[in-house]
C-alpha positions as CSV (number, residue, x, y, z in Angstrom):
1,M,104.9,79.4,109.4
2,G,108.2,78.3,107.8
3,C,111.7,79.6,108.2
4,A,113.1,82.9,107.0
5,D,114.3,82.6,103.3
6,E,114.5,85.5,100.9
7,T,111.2,87.5,101.1
8,A,110.0,87.2,104.7
9,I,109.1,89.0,107.9
10,L,111.1,87.6,110.8
11,L,109.2,88.2,114.0
12,E,110.8,88.2,117.5
13,V,108.6,88.6,120.6
14,D,110.4,90.0,123.7
15,S,109.7,91.3,127.2
16,T,111.9,93.0,129.7
17,N,109.6,92.8,132.7
18,L,106.8,90.2,132.3
19,V,107.0,87.4,134.8
20,I,106.6,84.0,133.1
21,P,104.4,82.1,133.8
22,T,102.8,84.3,136.5
23,D,101.8,87.2,134.2
24,V,101.5,85.3,130.9
25,D,101.9,81.7,130.0
26,G,101.1,81.6,126.3
27,L,101.1,83.6,123.1
28,R,98.6,84.2,120.3
29,I,99.9,85.6,117.0
30,R,97.7,86.8,114.2
31,A,98.9,88.2,110.8
32,V,96.6,89.8,108.2
33,G,97.6,90.8,104.7
34,L,96.2,94.4,104.3
35,D,95.6,94.1,100.6
36,S,94.7,90.4,100.1
37,G,93.0,89.8,103.5
38,R,94.9,86.6,103.8
39,T,95.0,85.6,107.5
40,T,96.6,83.2,109.9
41,D,95.9,83.0,113.7
42,R,98.1,80.8,115.9
43,L,98.4,79.8,119.6
44,F,101.7,78.9,121.2
45,T,102.4,77.4,124.6
46,P,105.9,77.7,126.1
47,D,106.5,74.2,124.9
48,D,106.5,75.4,121.3
49,W,107.3,79.0,121.9
50,P,109.4,80.1,118.9
51,E,112.6,82.1,119.3
52,T,111.8,83.8,116.0
53,L,108.9,83.3,113.6
54,A,109.1,83.7,109.8
55,I,106.1,85.0,108.0
56,I,106.2,84.1,104.3
57,P,104.1,85.9,101.6
58,G,101.7,84.1,99.3
59,E,101.8,84.4,95.5
60,G,101.7,88.0,94.4
61,S,102.1,89.4,97.9
62,N,105.8,90.1,98.0
63,R,105.2,93.8,98.6
64,E,102.1,93.6,100.7
65,R,101.7,95.3,104.1
66,V,100.9,93.0,107.0
67,L,99.2,93.8,110.3
68,I,100.7,91.7,113.1
69,T,99.0,91.3,116.5
70,V,100.6,89.5,119.4
71,W,98.7,88.8,122.6
72,G,100.2,87.6,125.9
73,R,97.8,85.1,127.5
74,L,97.2,83.7,130.9
75,G,95.1,80.6,130.6
76,D,92.1,81.7,128.5
77,T,92.5,85.4,129.2
78,E,94.4,87.8,126.8
79,R,96.2,90.1,129.2
80,V,98.4,92.2,127.0
81,K,98.3,93.1,123.3
82,R,100.8,94.7,120.9
83,I,100.3,95.5,117.2
84,V,102.7,96.4,114.5
85,E,102.4,97.0,110.8
86,A,105.3,95.7,108.6
87,Q,105.8,95.2,104.8
88,F,107.3,92.5,102.7
89,V,110.3,93.7,100.7
90,P,111.2,91.5,97.7
91,D,114.3,89.3,98.3
92,T,114.7,90.7,101.8
93,T,114.2,89.3,105.3
94,T,112.7,92.1,107.4
95,D,113.3,91.9,111.2
96,V,110.4,92.9,113.4
97,R,110.6,93.0,117.2
98,I,107.5,93.2,119.3
99,V,107.9,94.0,123.0
100,L,105.2,93.1,125.5
101,E,105.2,95.4,128.6
102,R,104.1,94.6,132.1
103,D,102.6,98.1,132.6
104,C,100.1,97.2,129.9
105,L,98.7,94.1,131.6
106,D,94.9,94.1,131.6
107,V,94.8,97.5,129.8
108,M,92.0,96.8,127.3
109,C,92.2,98.9,124.1
110,A,89.2,98.4,121.8
111,G,89.7,98.1,118.0
112,D,91.8,96.0,115.7
113,T,94.5,98.8,115.4
114,N,94.6,100.0,119.0
115,Y,97.0,98.6,121.6
116,C,98.7,99.6,124.9
117,L,102.0,101.3,124.9
118,G,103.5,102.6,128.2
119,G,100.2,102.1,129.9
120,D,98.2,104.1,127.4
121,C,96.1,103.1,124.4
122,V,97.6,104.1,121.0
123,T,96.9,103.4,117.4
124,V,99.4,101.4,115.2
125,M,101.3,103.5,112.7
126,P,102.4,102.3,109.3
127,P,106.1,101.2,109.0
128,T,108.5,104.1,108.2
129,D,111.8,102.2,108.3
130,G,110.9,98.9,106.7
131,G,109.9,97.5,110.1
132,M,113.4,96.7,111.3
133,D,112.6,97.3,115.0
134,M,109.0,97.9,115.9
135,G,109.4,97.9,119.7
136,P,110.5,100.9,121.8
137,S,114.2,101.4,121.3
138,D,115.0,102.0,125.0
139,L,113.9,98.5,126.1
140,G,116.8,96.6,124.5
141,P,116.8,92.8,123.9
142,D,115.3,90.3,126.2
143,P,116.8,86.9,126.9
144,L,114.5,84.2,125.6
145,D,115.3,81.8,128.4
146,M,113.0,83.8,130.7
147,F,110.0,82.0,129.2
148,V,109.8,78.8,131.3
149,P,107.8,76.1,129.5
150,V,104.4,75.4,130.8
151,D,102.1,72.8,129.1
152,L,98.8,74.6,128.7
153,G,97.2,72.1,126.4
154,P,94.7,73.3,123.7
155,D,92.9,76.6,124.1
156,P,89.2,76.0,123.7
157,D,88.0,79.6,123.3
158,L,89.7,80.2,119.9
159,G,88.6,77.1,118.2
160,P,90.5,75.8,115.2
161,D,93.1,77.9,113.3
162,P,90.8,79.8,110.8
163,I,93.2,79.2,107.9
164,D,96.0,76.6,108.4
165,M,98.7,78.0,106.2
166,G,101.1,75.1,106.6
167,P,104.9,75.4,106.9
168,A,105.8,76.7,103.5
169,D,103.3,79.5,102.8
170,M,101.6,81.5,105.6
171,F,99.3,83.3,103.3
172,T,97.1,81.0,101.1
173,P,94.1,82.9,99.7
174,P,90.7,81.3,100.2
175,D,88.7,80.5,97.0
176,M,86.5,83.5,96.3
177,P,83.7,83.5,93.7
178,D,84.2,85.7,90.7
179,V,81.9,88.7,90.6
180,P,80.2,89.0,87.2
181,P,80.4,92.3,85.4
182,D,77.3,94.5,85.6
183,Y,76.1,94.9,82.0
184,T,73.1,97.1,82.8
185,G,73.2,100.0,80.3
186,F,75.3,98.1,77.7
187,I,73.1,98.4,74.6
188,I,72.8,98.2,70.8
189,S,72.7,101.9,70.0
190,E,72.8,102.4,66.2
191,Y,71.9,100.3,63.1
192,V,72.9,101.2,59.6
193,E,71.2,99.4,56.7
194,G,72.1,101.3,53.6
195,D,72.4,100.3,50.0
196,A,75.1,97.9,48.6
197,N,77.5,97.1,51.5
198,N,76.8,100.1,53.7
199,K,76.1,98.1,56.8
200,A,77.1,98.9,60.4
201,V,76.0,98.3,64.0
202,E,77.1,100.3,67.0
203,V,77.1,99.1,70.7
204,F,77.4,101.6,73.6
205,N,78.7,101.3,77.2
206,G,76.1,103.2,79.1
207,T,76.9,101.4,82.4
208,G,78.5,104.5,83.9
209,A,81.8,102.7,84.5
210,S,84.6,101.0,82.6
211,L,83.4,97.7,81.2
212,D,85.4,94.6,80.4
213,A,83.5,93.5,77.3
214,N,85.9,90.7,76.3
215,D,83.2,88.1,76.9
216,C,80.6,90.0,74.8
217,E,79.7,89.6,71.2
218,L,77.2,90.9,68.6
219,V,75.3,87.9,67.2
220,L,73.5,87.9,63.8
221,F,70.3,86.0,63.3
222,R,69.6,85.6,59.6
223,N,66.0,86.3,58.3
224,G,64.5,86.4,61.8
225,G,65.7,82.8,62.4
226,G,68.8,81.0,63.5
227,E,72.2,82.3,64.5
228,A,74.4,83.0,61.5
229,G,77.5,84.7,62.9
230,A,79.0,86.4,65.9
231,F,81.5,89.3,66.2
232,G,83.5,89.7,69.4
233,V,83.9,93.1,71.2
234,D,87.2,91.9,72.6
235,T,88.1,95.0,74.5
236,T,87.5,97.1,77.6
237,L,85.2,100.0,77.0
238,A,85.4,103.3,78.9
239,A,82.2,104.7,80.4
240,G,80.4,106.4,77.5
241,Q,82.4,104.7,74.8
242,A,80.8,103.3,71.6
243,W,82.1,100.4,69.6
244,V,81.3,100.2,65.9
245,F,81.2,97.0,63.7
246,C,81.3,97.8,60.0
247,H,81.1,95.8,56.8
248,S,84.3,95.9,54.9
249,G,82.5,97.6,52.0
250,L,81.1,100.5,54.1
251,A,81.7,103.8,52.1
252,D,82.9,105.7,55.2
253,Q,85.0,103.7,57.7
254,S,86.4,106.6,59.7
255,N,84.4,105.7,62.8
256,C,84.7,101.9,62.5
257,D,86.4,100.0,65.4
258,S,85.9,96.5,63.9
259,V,85.8,96.0,60.2
260,E,84.2,92.7,59.4
261,S,84.1,90.7,56.1
262,T,81.0,90.0,54.2
263,S,79.6,88.1,57.2
264,L,78.3,91.4,58.7
265,N,75.9,91.7,55.8
266,H,72.4,92.3,57.2
267,N,69.2,93.3,55.4
268,G,66.1,94.7,56.9
269,N,64.9,91.3,58.0
270,D,68.0,90.2,60.0
271,A,68.1,90.4,63.8
272,Y,70.9,91.1,66.2
273,A,71.6,90.3,69.8
274,L,74.2,91.7,72.2
275,R,75.4,88.6,74.2
276,C,77.7,88.7,77.2
277,D,78.9,85.6,79.2
278,G,76.5,83.6,77.1
279,T,73.4,85.7,78.1
280,I,71.6,88.0,75.7
281,I,71.4,91.5,77.3
282,D,69.9,93.5,74.4
283,S,68.5,92.9,70.9
284,F,67.4,94.4,67.6
285,G,64.6,92.6,65.7
286,D,63.2,89.2,66.7
287,T,63.5,85.5,65.8
288,L,59.8,84.8,65.3
289,G,60.3,84.1,61.7
290,D,61.1,86.1,58.5
291,P,59.2,89.4,58.6
292,G,59.6,89.8,54.8
293,V,61.5,92.8,53.6
294,E,61.7,94.5,57.1
295,W,60.2,95.0,60.5
296,T,57.9,98.1,60.5
297,G,55.9,100.1,63.0
298,G,54.9,103.7,63.6
299,G,56.1,104.7,60.2
300,I,59.7,103.3,60.7
301,G,61.2,100.4,58.9
302,T,64.4,98.5,59.3
303,A,65.4,98.4,55.6
304,N,67.3,101.2,53.8
305,D,67.6,103.4,56.9
306,T,69.8,104.4,59.7
307,L,68.1,103.9,63.1
308,R,69.4,105.3,66.4
309,R,68.3,104.3,69.9
310,V,66.0,106.7,71.9
311,C,67.0,108.3,75.2
312,P,66.7,106.7,77.6
313,P,66.6,103.2,76.2
314,T,65.1,100.1,77.8
315,A,67.1,96.9,77.3
316,D,65.4,94.2,75.3
317,P,67.0,90.9,76.2
318,S,64.3,88.8,74.4
319,L,64.3,87.9,70.7
320,G,61.0,86.1,71.3
321,D,58.9,89.3,71.4
322,A,57.5,90.9,68.3
323,F,59.7,93.8,67.3
324,D,58.3,97.3,66.7
325,P,61.2,99.6,65.6
326,S,59.2,102.7,66.5
327,A,59.1,101.7,70.2
328,Q,62.8,102.6,70.8
329,W,64.3,103.8,67.5
330,T,64.3,106.9,65.5
331,S,64.9,107.2,61.7
332,H,67.7,109.2,60.2
333,G,67.7,108.3,56.5
334,L,69.5,106.2,53.9
335,N,73.4,105.9,54.1
336,E,73.6,108.2,57.1
337,F,76.9,107.4,58.8
338,G,77.7,110.6,60.7
339,G,76.5,109.4,64.1
340,L,78.6,106.3,64.3
341,G,81.1,106.2,67.1
342,S,79.3,108.8,69.3
343,R,76.1,108.9,71.2
344,S,74.5,112.0,72.7
345,C,72.1,111.0,75.5
346,P,72.7,113.2,78.5
347,G,71.9,111.6,81.8
348,S,71.2,108.2,80.4
349,P,72.7,105.5,78.2
């Protein structure tokens, strides 16, 4: 567990009335980072019983609170337990003293935060003074030479140390898999295909939560065919926030979030996909080939019109299905830009 140096918790375990080795002949010490969950769990026999024990924080944990549990053991039996909560203070060595009491022998207190104090079960309290002295103040110091060495050998009931932290760093975080964002409800919500350069596409965060969309992009597929360009969202979107991509020649850019060059220059026969982490999560149009001037269906076409997504929408992650704009889109006329940047769809994306 290392030696005290700069940021550390320096642990001392005392007793004024336990008889060694009659009452206890070994120690178990466990420390758990309350924010990171980093854990170490060690056994000590009197042969290697430390006078003090330095607990060193891992990277990024120099202000973390730590739950420290000390058991006094007799053979394989844990006979007395004491728990304290301390906190790392940057560039400071915090002294913590734990006192094991004889009147708590064999008083079993259930729970990870319950222990015996004065013969009764109590719950550990957070530190109020930086953890300088966590034992009862009236017990005083205890001479460490009362612990007569007894060679107990390995303790089979605990098994191996769950995380061997090594001498320099007690808290080494285990590798944890990244949790991918939930993109359900992140959609293409508006499409403007006007005359000249009046082109825009809106995407909308309907996930119900803040969304890191830095790994998301709007992808153009020219003439219902191959990929022809991509435009990154590159931001975090609040719940209910829209993001608008506009051609640099759009007549009204007041609601534009990302003004693109001539590359965002679609006509009625160009498809789009919303792609996050390399996976298409929504689409507009299809890639089954050039539909001609536009895709049509139910009296709605994708050329010379502004189309807005119905409420509630159904995500369409496939560009391989024939596209019918009337299935999920409503028509609002040529060069209609007023709805860009906002979406009214109560109770759904």
